[in-house]
C-alpha positions in Angstrom: 25.5 -6.1 32.4 21.9 -5.8 33.6 22.1 -2.0 33.2 23.3 -2.4 29.6 20.4 -4.8 28.8 17.9 -2.4 30.3 19.4 0.5 28.5 19.3 -1.4 25.2 15.7 -2.5 25.8 14.7 1.1 26.7 16.2 2.4 23.5 14.5 -0.3 21.4 11.1 0.5 23.0 11.6 4.3 22.4 12.7 3.8 18.8 9.8 1.4 18.2 7.4 3.9 19.6 8.9 6.7 17.6 8.6 4.9 14.2 4.8 4.4 14.9 4.4 8.1 13.9 5.6 7.4 10.4 2.8 5.7 8.6 2.4 5.1 4.8 -0.6 6.5 3.0 -3.5 4.1 2.9 -4.6 2.6 -0.4 -8.2 3.5 0.0 -10.5 4.8 -2.8 -13.9 5.8 -1.5 -15.8 5.6 -4.9 -15.5 2.9 -7.5 -13.3 4.1 -10.3 -14.8 4.6 -13.7 -11.7 2.9 -15.0 -12.3 -0.2 -12.9 -12.4 -3.5 -14.8 -16.0 -4.2 -14.0 -17.3 -0.7 -14.2 -18.5 -0.6 -17.8 -19.2 -4.3 -18.3 -20.5 -6.7 -15.7 -18.8 -10.0 -15.3 -19.8 -13.3 -13.8 -20.3 -12.6 -10.0 -18.0 -15.6 -9.3 -15.2 -13.9 -11.2 -15.8 -10.6 -9.4 -15.7 -12.3 -6.0 -12.6 -14.3 -6.9 -10.7 -11.2 -8.0 -11.8 -9.2 -5.1 -10.9 -11.9 -2.6 -7.6 -13.0 -4.1 -6.2 -10.1 -6.0 -7.8 -6.7 -5.2 -5.9 -6.0 -1.9 -2.6 -5.6 -3.9 -3.9 -5.0 -7.4 -6.5 -2.2 -7.0 -7.0 1.2 -5.4 -8.8 -0.3 -2.4 -7.1 -2.5 0.1 -8.8 -4.2 3.0 -6.1 -3.8 5.6 -5.4 -6.4 8.3 -5.1 -5.2 12.0 -1.3 -5.6 11.9 -1.0 -2.9 9.3 -1.2 -0.4 12.1 2.2 -1.5 13.4 5.5 -0.1 11.8 7.6 -1.5 10.2 5.0 -4.1 9.1 2.9 -1.3 7.6 5.8 -0.1 5.5 6.4 -3.7 4.1 2.6 -4.0 3.3 2.6 -0.6 1.6 5.6 -1.6 -0.5 3.9 -4.9 -1.5 0.8 -3.0 -2.6 2.8 -0.4 -4.5 4.7 -3.2 -6.3 1.4 -5.0 -7.0 -0.3 -2.0 -8.4 2.8 -1.2 -10.6 2.4 -4.6 -12.2 -1.4 -4.6 -12.5 -4.1 -2.3 -11.2 -7.7 -3.4 -11.8 -8.9 0.0 -10.7 -7.2 1.6 -13.7 -8.0 -1.1 -16.2 -9.5 1.2 -18.8 -6.4 3.4 -18.8 -4.4 0.5 -20.3 -4.2 0.3 -24.0 -5.7 -2.9 -25.5 -2.3 -4.5 -26.1 -1.3 -3.9 -22.5 -4.7 -5.4 -21.3 -4.0 -8.4 -23.5 -0.6 -8.9 -22.0 -1.9 -8.5 -18.5 -4.6 -11.1 -19.0 -2.0 -13.5 -20.4 0.2 -12.8 -17.4 -2.8 -13.5 -15.1 -3.2 -16.9 -16.7 0.5 -17.7 -16.3 0.7 -16.6 -12.7 -2.4 -18.6 -11.8 -1.2 -21.7 -13.6 2.2 -21.5 -11.9 0.7 -20.8 -8.4 2.6 -17.6 -8.2 -0.5 -15.6 -7.3 -1.7 -14.9 -4.8 1.6 -14.7 -3.0 2.3 -17.4 -0.4 3.1 -14.7 2.2 -0.4 -13.3 1.6 -2.1 -16.7 1.9 -0.6 -17.3 5.3 -3.0 -14.7 6.8 -5.6 -14.7 4.0 -6.5 -18.4 3.6 -9.8 -17.5 1.8 -7.7 -16.1 -1.0 -6.3 -19.4 -2.0 -7.5 -20.5 -5.4 -8.9 -23.9 -5.8 -8.4 -25.8 -9.1 -11.9 -24.9 -10.1 -11.2 -21.2 -9.3 -8.1 -21.3 -11.4 -10.0 -22.8 -14.3 -12.7 -20.2 -14.0 -10.2 -17.4 -13.9 -8.3 -18.8 -16.9 -11.5 -19.2 -18.9 -12.5 -15.5 -18.0 -9.1 -14.2 -18.9 -9.0 -16.1 -22.2 -12.5 -14.9 -23.0 -11.4 -11.2 -22.3 -8.3 -11.7 -24.5 -10.5 -12.9 -27.4 -12.8 -9.9 -26.8 -9.8 -7.5 -27.0 -8.5 -9.2 -30.1 -11.9 -8.9 -31.8 -12.3 -5.3 -30.8 -8.9 -4.2 -32.3 -9.5 -5.8 -35.7 
């Protein structure tokens, strides 16, 4: 019985060590994208800070990785979350979206913030500073609404 446990433990350790060689590509962009949402037009620094603190890790081309991202299979799960987040909205590619899509994304930001769906609860466990206060939510909603009006006026 003891030999089976030790053999199983050895196999587990070897497999765990082996999977460490298979790492996902990092979501790091060295230079600021020319398509980034704040590249062409500056925004209130509070908005920039809020988005970078609460949204950019999963919704941009530049993630600030936690230490535990170096351990598989956690790194795979984080990479998948980032890929899914960027598929929904990527602030680094904002200017590549047509105005109608930008408008829809801003509306979605408002909905997600109002319903406390973003940032994800699983993200907030480790990143408590990303939690949005009621004042933060109001500021984000005001900013998103203002951007929506700006888009509407530019497409008339």
